[in-house]
Every structure is written in structure tokens, then in C-alpha cells.
N, C-alpha and C positions, 0 to 999 in steps of 0.2 A: 278531265281528259283533254290532251293537247290535240289541236287540229293539225291537218297535214301542212298548213302554211307555217304554223309555229315550229313543227319539226324541221321543216326545210330551212327556216331561219337559223335554228340552233346548229344544224349541220354546216351551214355556211360559215357561221361564226367560228366553229371548231376548225374548219378548214383554213380559215384566215389566220387563226392562232398558230397552227402548225407551220403554215407557209412563212409567217413572220419569224417564227422561231428558227426555221431552217436558214433563212437569210441572215439572221443575227449570230449564227454559230461561228466561233473564232476560227480563223484560217491559220494553218501552219505556215509560218513565214518561209519563203524561199530565200536561201542565202544568196546574196548578191555581192560578189567581190568588188564590183565597180563602185558600189555605194558604201563600202566599208573603209574604215580608217586603218590602213595597213601599218603594221609594226615589223621592221626588218627582223629576220631570224637572229642575226648577230646581236641585235639589241635585247632580244629575249634572253639569249645565252649570257650576255654580260661578260665581264673579264675576270670573273672569279669562279670558285667551285659551285656557287649557288646563284640561280637567276635572281636579278633584282625585281622581277615581276611576279614572283610566286603568289598564286591565289587570284591573279587578275585574269580577266577574259580578254584575249587579244586575237587579232586577225593577222595571219601570216601568209606568205606566198612563196612557193619554191618548186623545185624539180624533184621528183621521186627518184632516189638513188638505190633503194632496196626496199623489199617488202618481206616481212617475216610473219610466220603464223605459229611458231612454236616457242623458241627461246624468248623472243620478244614479239608480242602480239600487236602488230601495227606496221607502220612504214616510216622511212627516213626521208625527210624533206630538206633540201639545201637551196640557199639563195643563189640565184643564177649568176649574180655579179660578185657578191661578197663585199666586205668593207676594206679589204687589203690590210686589215689589222691582225697580226699574228696572235694577239692576245685574246681574240674572240673567235668562237666557232661560227662557221657559216651554216651549220647543219643542226637538225634537231630531230628527235624521235617523236612520232605522233602515235599515241596509244589509242587503239580502236577497240580492243577487247573482242567482242563478238559481233560488232557492227558489220553490216554488209558493205563491203568496199570493193566489189568485183571490178568496177571500172577504174580503180586506181592501179596503174601499171607502171613498170619501170620507164623512166624517160618522159612521162607526162608532167605537165605543169599543173599544180594544184593550189587552190586558194581555200583557206579554211579558218574557221573560228573555233577557239577552244580555250580551256583554262590552263594556265601555266602551272606546272606541278614539279615538285622534287620528289621522285619516287625512289626512296632509299639511295639518295644522292645522284640519281639519273635525272637530268633536266629533260622534261618532256611536255608535250601538249596533249591534253586529254580531250578527245573528240566526244561530244555528248550524244550526237545523233548523226545519221547519214544525211540529214538535211543541212548540216553545218559545213559542208564543203562543196566546192565546184571543181570539176575537172576542166581545165582550159584547153590548151593546145599541146600537141606533141612537141617537145622542145629538143634542142640540140643536147646530146649527151654530155654531161659534165665530166671534165678530166679529173682524175683522182689526184689528191694532194699528197705529196711525199711526207712521211712522218720524219720530223727533225727534232732531235733533243738538243737544246742549247746548252752551252757550257754553264755549269752551276745549277742546273735544274734537274729534278728527278724525272723519271719516265712518267710518273703519275701527273706531275705538273705539265709536262708536254702534252700528254694525252687529253687533259682537260681542254686544251686549246683546239682539239680535233673532235670533241664529243659530238656525235650525231653526224659527222661528216664522212664523205667518201674519201678514203685514203689509199695509199699504195706503199708497200715496202719495195723501194726501188734499189738499184745497185749501190746507192750511197747510204742506205740505212745501216744503222749500227746495232740492230737487235739480233740477238742470237738465242738459240733454243736453250732454256735452262731446265725444262722438263720435257722429255720426249713424249710422243703421243701415247697416252695411257689414261687410266681412270681417274677422274676428278671427284673426290668424295663430297666436295662442297656442292658442285653442280649436278652430281649424280649422272655423269656422262663421260665419255672419252673425249679428251681434248689435249691441247698442248700449251706450253707457256714459254714466252720469250722474255728476255731481259735486256737491259742496255749494256752493250760493249762486252760483257763477259757473263758466264753462268754465275748464279748466286751461290756464294759459299755460306755454309751454316755458320752463324755468329760464333758459337763456341768451338768451332774448328780452329778459329784464328785468335780468339780473345778469351781471357779468363771469365768464368761464370760471374754474372752480375756486375761486370766491369762496365764503365761508361762506354768503352769501345764496343762491347758485345751488345749493349742496349741500342747504341746508335746503329750498329750493323743490322740489327733486327728491323729497325724502322726503315733503314735504307732498302733492305730486301722487300719489305711490304710495299714500298713505294715504287718498286722497279719490276713490276710484273704485268705482262699483257697476255691474257688468255686468247688463244687462237681457237675460234669456234665456227660452227655452222649453225644455221637456224634450226634445222631438223636434227634430232638426236641421231648420231651416227649408228649405223648397223654394226653389229659385232664384227671385229676384224677389218673394218674399212675406215680409211681416212677419206672423207667425202670429197675433199678438194685436191686429192693426190692419188690418181688412179694407178700410178706406178708403184705404190707402196707394196713392198714385199721383203721377205726375210733375207734374200740373197744379195740383191744389189739395189733395192729401192728403199733403203732405210732412212730414217731421220734420227740424228744423234744429238745429244747435248753438245753445244758448241757450234752447230751448223747455223748458217744464215739463209733465209728465204728471200728471193727477189721476184719481181714481176707479179707480186701478190696483192690483190685488191680486196677491200672490204669496207665496212662501216664501223665506227667506234661506238659501242654501247657500254653500259655499266650495270653489273648485277653481282650479287653475292659478295659485295665489297671489293670487286676488282673490275678493271677495265677489260672489255671484250672486243676483240677484232673479229667481226662476223664476216667470214669470207664470202665474196660475191663472184669470184672467178676460180678457175682451176690452175694448178701449177704442175710442172713436169719435173722429171729428174734433173733436167738442165737448169732448173730454177733453184737448186739446192747447192749452196757453196759450202763445202766441208770445212769445218774448223777443228775437227778432231776425228779424222777418219779411222776406220778399222785397220788393224795390223794383224797379219796372219799368225804372228808369234810375238812374244815380248821382245823388246829391244835387248834385254839382258839374258836371253835364253841360252847363250853360249859363253857368258862371262864368268870369270872366277873359276876356282877349282871345283866347288860344289855350289848348289843352289838349294835354298829352302823356300817353300811356298806355303801360304795360308789360303785356304779356299773354303768358303761357305757354299755348300752344294744344294741349298734350297730344298730341304726335305726329300732326300734321296731314299725313298721307301720302296722296297720290292714286294710289298703285299700283293700287288696286282698280278704277280707271277708266282705266287705261292711262297713268298719269303716267310721266314720265322716271325712270330709275333714279338712285339716289344712289351715292356712292363705295363704300359697303359693301353695296349692293343688299340692304338689310335693311328690310323693311316693319314698322315698329313700331306702325302705326296701324290704321285700319279694314281689316277683312279682306274686306268685301263692298262692292259699290257702294251698297247700302242704308245700311250703317253710315257710309260716307264722306259720303253725301248728308246724313244726319242730323247728323254731326259738323260739317260745313261750314256747314250752315244755322244751327246753334246758335251757332257762332262768329261768323258774319255778323250775326246778330241782336244778339249781345253788342256787337260793334264799333259797329254803327249806334247802339245805345242809349248808348254811351259818348260819342259825339259828339266824339271826340278828333281833333285836326288832325295829330298825329304819333303813330304807334302802333309801338312796338317789339315784335317777336315773338320768342318762343323755342319750340323744339321743332317747327319747321316742317321738312318734308322738305328735305334739302339736295340738291335735284335741279335746280339751276341757275335760270335766269331766262327760259327759252324758253316757248313757247306751252303746252307740256305740263308745266310746272313747277307745283308746289303753290302757290307765291306768286302766280304769274300767274293761276291758276284762282281763287284766293281773291279777288284784286282784281277779276276779271271778274264774279264773283258779287256782290261788294259793290256795285260800280258799277251793276249792273242794278237795284238797289233804291234808288238815291240820285238826287237831282236833280243836274244837271251841276256846280253850284257846290260840291257836297259830295263829289264823287268822289275816289278815291284813285289814286295811282301808287305803285309800289314803287321802293326805292332799289336800284340795281344797282352792284356793284363793278366796277372797271376790269378789263380783260382781263389786265393785268400782275399783278393780285392774285388771279386765279382759279387754283384747283388743277385741273390737267388741263384748263385753258382753260374751265372750266365752274362749278366749285363754290367755296364759301367754306369752306375747310378740307376735311379728309378724313373727317369724322364723318358718320354717317347723318342726323343732325339739325343744324340751324343756326339762327342768329339772322337776323332780317330786319327791315325797316323800311318802313312805309307813311307817306305824307304826302298832304295835300290841296294840290295845286299852286295852287289858287285862293286859298289862305290863306297859305301859307309858300313861300318860294323857296329852291331849292338854292343854296348858296354854296360853290363848289368841289366837287371830286370826293369820293365816299365813300372812306373809308379802312378798311383791315383792320388790326386790332391782333392780331398773332399771339400766341397764348398758349403758355405753357411746356408741354413734354412731360416725362415722367419715364421713363427707360429704365435698367433694371438687368439685366445678363445673369445667367444661372444661375450660382450659386456665387460671386457677387461680394461679398455682404454676409453677416455672421455675427451670430448671436444666441445667448444662453445662457439657457435656461429650465429651471428645476428641476435645475440642475447639468449639463444636457445642452447641448453646443455644436453648432450646425449652421449650414450655409449655405443660402441660398435655393435650393430644388430646381428652380425654374422661373424663367424670365425674368419681370420685372415691367415692363410697358409701359402707361403711363397717359397719357391725352390730355385736353385741354379744348377746348371750342368757341372758335373765334376770335371776337373782339369786332368790332363794326361801328360806326364813327363817321361821322356826317354833320353838316355845318354848314348852318344855315338862316339866312334873313333874314326878319324880320317888322317892317314899318314901318321898314326900314333899320336894324334893330337885330339884333345877332348872337345866335345860340343854337346850340351844338353838343350833339347828343344822341348818347349812346354806349350801345349795346345789348349786354348780356353774358349769358353762361350758364356759370358756373363748374362745375367737377367736382362730381359728385353725392357724397352721403354714403354711398353703397352700397359698391361694390367697393373692396378695400383697396389702398392705395399702399405704397411700400417702408417708410415709417415705421411703418405699421400692422403690417406683417409683423414688424418688429423688436420691437414691443410685444405681439405675439401677439393683435392685435385688441382690446387693452384700451381701452375707451371711458370711462375714468374722468373725462375732461374733458367728456363729454356732447356732443362736437362731431361724432360720427360718424366715418367714415373720411375720410382725406385732408385734414385741416385745414391742414397745412403746405403742401400742394400748392395749395390755394385762396389761402393767403397769398402764394405766389409769383405767382399770377394777379393778386392785388390790387396787388402791387408793380409788375408789368409795366404794368398799367392806369394806376396813379397816375403812374408815370414818363412814360408815353406822352402824358399829358394836361397835363404840367407847364407847357408853353409855349403852350398854346392860349389865344388871346385872346378875351375876352368871356365870356358866360354858358355854363356847362357843366352838363349834366344827365346823370348816369349812371343808367341804368335796367336792370332785368333780374333774373334769377334767379341770385343768387350762391350758392345752396345753403348759406347761412349765416344764422343768426338774428342779431338786431340787435346783440348784445353778444359775438358770437364773434370769434375772432382776425382773419379776413379783413376783417370789417366794422370792427373797431377800427383796423386798418391804414388803411382808406380814410377813416374818420371821425375818428380820433384826431389828436393833435398830438405832444406830447412823450411817447412811449411808455415812456421810462425811468422815468417817475413811476408807472407802473402796478405792481400788486402781483406780476405774473408776467411772465416774458419770452416774447416771441413770436418764433418762428423760421419761416423759409421752408423749402421742401423741398430735399433734396439730389438729386443726379444728374439735374438738369433741363437742358433745352436748348430752343432756339427755332429752328425752321427748319434743324435739323441742326447748329447752332452751340451750343457749351456756354454755358449761362446761369449756373448755379451748381452746381459739382461738390459743394460742401459748403453745406448750408443756412446762412443767415446770420441773425444777430440783427437784428430790425427795431426801430430806436430812434426813428424819426420817422414819424408818420402823414401823411396827405395833407390832412387838415382839411376834408373835405366834410361837409355837414350831412345827416343822415338825416331826410328831410322827414316821413315817416310818424311816426317817433318824436317829432320836434320839434313837430309841429302836433297830434298826437293823444295826447299824454301817455304815449307809449311803449306804448299799449294796442292798436295796430294788429295785424292778422294777415292773412295771405294764404294760409295753408296749415294743414292739419290732419294730424297723424301721431301714432299711438300715444296717442290720447285727449288730446293737447296741441295747442294752437294757437300760431302765431307767424308771423313774417314771414321768408320766404325771398326774397320779391320786394321790391325796394327802389327808391327814387328818391333819389339823392344829388345835392346841389346845391353848387356853389362859392359863395363869399361874395356875389358880385354877383347871382347868380340867386335866392338866398334872399330878397332884397328884392323880387323880382318875384312871389313865390308868394302867391296868393290863398287857395287851399285845396288839401288833399290828401285822397284817399279810397281806401281799400281797398274796392272794390265787392264785397260778399260774395255772389256768385252761384255760387260753386263750393265753397270750403272748408267752408262751413256745411252743405252738402247731402249727401245720400246718394250714394255713388258708383254705386249701382244705376241712377241716372238718366242716367249717361253713355252715349255712343254705342255702346259695346261690348255685344254681346248674349250673349257666351259664358256668363256666370253670372247672367243675369237672367230666364231662362225666358220666360214669356208676359207679363211686365210691359210695359205699353204705355209708349212713350217720348214725349217732347214736343219740339217744335222750338223751345221757348223758350230763353232764354239761360242758364238755370240748369243746372248740371252740364255746361256746355260744355267744361270742363277740370277739372283738380284744383287749380289755382292761381287765386286771385282776381286780377283786373286791379288795377293801381295807377294812379291818375289824378292828375295834377298840373295845376291851373289857374294860369295865369300872366297877369300884367297888364303889357302893354307900352305902355299909353297914356301913362304917365308919361315924363318926359324921360329920355334914356339915362343910365345910371350914369356917374360921373366916373372919371378916372384913379385918384383916391384911393380910390374905392369898391372897385375891383377889382384893385388892386395891379398895374397895368400898363395899364389903361385900355382903352376901346373906341374911342377916337379913331383914325381912320384904319383901322379894322378891315376895312371893305369893300375898301379898297385892298390890305390885306395878304392878303385872301382871293382875290386874283387868282392869276396864275401862280406868283409867288414863294411865296405862302402854300401853294399846293397842293404844291409841291416840299418845303417845310419840313415840312408835316404828314405827308407820305408817309414821310419819314425818321423822324419822331418816332413814328408809329403802328406801324411795323413791328417 
């Protein structure tokens, strides 16, 4: 048994041990900027895409120019003096993640210690803890540096010199909008894209598929994009840095330039990002491609023909008849439908075209409750009698289930002014190829693994519609088309595992098959021929080369049609064939507008998916051709759909009535008819041929 003295001694010893232990506990070092060996920010950045100090711990000092909590979690620090070397950036992003940095505010000077990091090509400093920095004094606000792209360098090369810096788009900047404010599928948010000097053209709009020029153009485009962002994800229908944004007069269009706009340069999702730090007004937008209330050629020529993709004009929301697939792809409410229809009607009226080819109209027949009948009723209510329209209806023998033009949910259609042009014979349906491959029918080998297609592949295209007209006793046949989209894969894409090395998207061979069927069907048509519509092919892609080329054996690459195709249940081509001869039509937009036309915007690139192709005799009739830029240049937020636009007010004007621009062709028929020699077969006796005998012949040819 221990005595009280012994217990007291033990207690004292224990107390001493704990006290000693407490004194020996390691202390968290307080970061001291004065004692640190400073490295200039510009030295950390270096003069190339990658920092020369990656992985090293460095101490830097600078002024806070922006602080982000969403898109980039951290703040931007910039050297107060800089090194006056344009090849090195004076700013850098500091990644803080979830560290408490409440005392870091705009304009304060901060000294910090962190690790130099390249995060998916963004040079940054990683802050390990809140103890690794000091807030010094409030500093003088840094002036923003104008972005300058030097001759011979890409925009990406220029932006690397500004990575992490506070910059400004001043009045001398050469950046223009190449994608208006809309949804970015990469960043999963609404934003906008600018490029250097001009909007970016799709490579295969200007250059043949897989040519060196097309490949170089794609690289050029990839290196010439700057995304305009805000840190916080924008609310639906709002441009956070532009309060004046509205559908009537506060729009942002492709080709416009922004000035007095400040931000910092970051990098994510493989692209440079201009993260806005101030707001702009309408006065800060310099138009490079302003709206026009009507096409420039609205009153040119004797007659005009237009092609117009109307972006899923479905009247299901107001009790319209159902289509074969009973799939409403358009307006979901009566209010949306009314807005959509009004915008389309206003666009068609302004076009002043005598013949209008339609794509993406609901395929719900021609009855009183059909979409095309409702469109015509609404149009005619706004027009004087001599300018009203009628729609072209196919014969009962050509109708699917006695009602539809083909079995898709959407279809092509045609309107015409009966006071201006006369029908010559019955409308004809040109049935397009289908592709059907049963499960397990085809085999591919990828990375040494051989497999068969696990599911059936069934692909379709909308049927084409041909109608012959007479104007001043002279013939014109108009053919409206809508080829397979670039989206869902066909059998050939499955075999290649979706490889899009040729930049044509999915199903180019299937669209080539459609071009062949169309070209063959029109071979013996007498007189002028105008092919219009959405071919889902840019001007120099394979389907267009088939329609517009001649001797294709002289081209640098071979063009093939699709395999496993049929038409109306009858085999068309079990094995895709080499196409050696084109059909020789002239692409009017490219021919009359130096190849610079465009009707569609996708992935920050513009190009023509909507075309007007003329045979030799019709080319001589052409007065003018115009892509009327009411849609492709606009923000998609102005379209009729309200799902992602919040409280944004819409307008009934023609702008954003669709996502495709109309293509309009003005023709002169006042001259004497072309001769036999002019059109390789002649127009003499054409009206007689367009009697009963011609109708029978055309029906055989077009099917």
C-alpha cells in the first residue's frame, strides 16, 4: 500500500510529463512573406504552354483580379509590375477548392506559397491550406490588358500569353462572335464563343473531305475559339454580363464584336475561357451582321423559290392530327405553337417567295387539322388574295396509310402562289432508301476483339417531293428534300466505332445513297430543275459532291454509297457501290456567293446544310441567291420553346423562327425560253409532255 507521500510524488511526475508534452507539441508555422524566397508570377508561367516549374513549391505575390467559386474554385493573382515581356503571362490562377478564403477580396495584395500545377493544361498554383497565404495591403486596381493577336499566330497562341491575367476586349480587338449565346454541351451551361477576325466556317463547307486543306481548317478552328463565360452558371434566359439582352433589340449575333468588356483568362474543357468581370450594354456591341427585316432579293426576278426548315412545326398542342409515329417533336403548349407559327408566317411573308419548300413540318396529312393546312390558313389571313398560298398534296396512290408522305414523324412539304405559278402535272414522291441490318449480321474487330452487332440497325430518310410548275408557259420542276441527319449512327458508323475522322458526322454513305436515288430519279425530267432542302451535308461533303460533281474518278478519294439498303421493301444495294459519276448540278449559294454562304451554326462553326441546286438550263435563269440570316446567327434562346428560357420575353418577329436560315433563289423568266442546245434535251413541247403521258413517266421515274 502506497503512502500519501508516494501518491503525491506520482501525481507530480505525471503532471510534469503532460506539461513537457504540451510544450513539445509541434506548432503550425505561420506563413511569413518577408522571410520567403519570392518567385515572380511570370517566371512560374514561363513562355510556353506548360510551366517550367511544375511540381515545385513556390512563393508568389500579386494583386487579386477576380475570385471564382463555381466555374473555377479559387482566385486570380497578377504581378503588380509585370516583366514587360509579351511572351509571358503576368497572372495565374490559384486553386483553393474548399479552403476558407473570406479575407481574399478583389484588389488586395496577397502573398502565398503553393505547388505549381498543370491542371488539364491550365497553369495554376495549388494552395494546400489557409495558413499558406498572407493578405497584405489594399493595392491600386490593375488596368486590364487588351488582347492582341499578332500576325502569324493563332488565337490560342495569343491567349496563352494572357493565361490568368486581367484582360479587356477594347475597340481595337479583332474577336467576333462565332457562336451566339446558347447551350454549350461540353461545359453543360449557356455561354458564347468568339473567334479571331471572322466566324469559323465548317472545314467541309469549303474543302473536300479528308483533304489537307480540310484537316488544316479543322485545326485552325480548334485553335481559334475563346469561350465567353461567367463564374456562376447563368440562369435560364439570362446573359449575366448583358442586362439589355432581349429578343427585339438587345440581341447578340454571329459576326458581332464586343468592346469595353473585361475578364480573366482561364482554361477548361480543352478551351480558353474569358470569365467576365464587368457588364456590357447595348452600346458595347458593334454589329458585323445586323438583322434585316426582309431578304435583299425579296423583290428580285420574276419569281422566287425558297427552302425553309421550320424546326418541327407540330400542331399537336392545338389538336392537330397525329402523324405515323405519334411523336410530337415541336411545341408543347398552345402558346408555344402560336408563337412558333406566327414567327414562321412572318418569315415567309417577308421572303415574298412564290414557291416555298418546307422541311420538318409535322407529317400529319393534308386534312383540315394538318399542320400544313393550318400554316396556309394562317398565312393567307395575312395576305392579299393575289399573294395567297396553296399547298401541294400528293396523290392518294403515293400516300402511306392513305394519309402521309412516308412514315416519319416529320416530312417535307411545298407551298405555291396559284396566282403566280401553275401546277403542271401531279406531285411526285421520290422514295428514299432505308437501311436494315438484323442483329448479329455484321462483324467488326476493334483492339483485337471481334464482335457482331448486338442490336438491329434500322435507319430511314424522309421521302422527297417533286412538283412541276409553269410560269409564262415555261417549265420549272422543284424538288424538296431532307436527307438523314448527322446524329444517330448507321451501320457503317458501327463498323468504324463512330470514328468521325472525315468530319461528316454519322451516315455519310447513307446520304450518298439518297443523293444517288434523287439524281437518278431526275435524270429524264425535261426543262429547268431546282433541288432545294436540307441535305444535312456541307457544300463539299460526299453527298453534295455526288449531286454537284461530274467525273468523280478524278477526285482525290473514293465515294461510296451505303450497304444493306432497300426502297419500299425492295433491295436497292446490298453492298455499297463506288460512285464514279456525279449529276452535275450547280450549287447556287456557293456559285453566286463565293462559297461563303451559310445556313446553320453548330459547334461554333457555320456552314450550309440547306442548299439550292440547279441544272444547266436553270442556272441561266438565276438573278440572285441569298441565305437570309434570320436564324443561324441568332441565339437559340429566342426560339419558341420555353423549357430553358426562364422569364425571357419572346418576340413574334421572324428571327429565331427556326434553327436553319431560309435559302431564296430569284429567277428571271422574262427572257425567251432556253433552247434544246442549252438544256441537252430542250424545252420544246414540254407542256405537251407534261400531260397524261408525262405524269405516267414521272411517276415511274420518281418512285
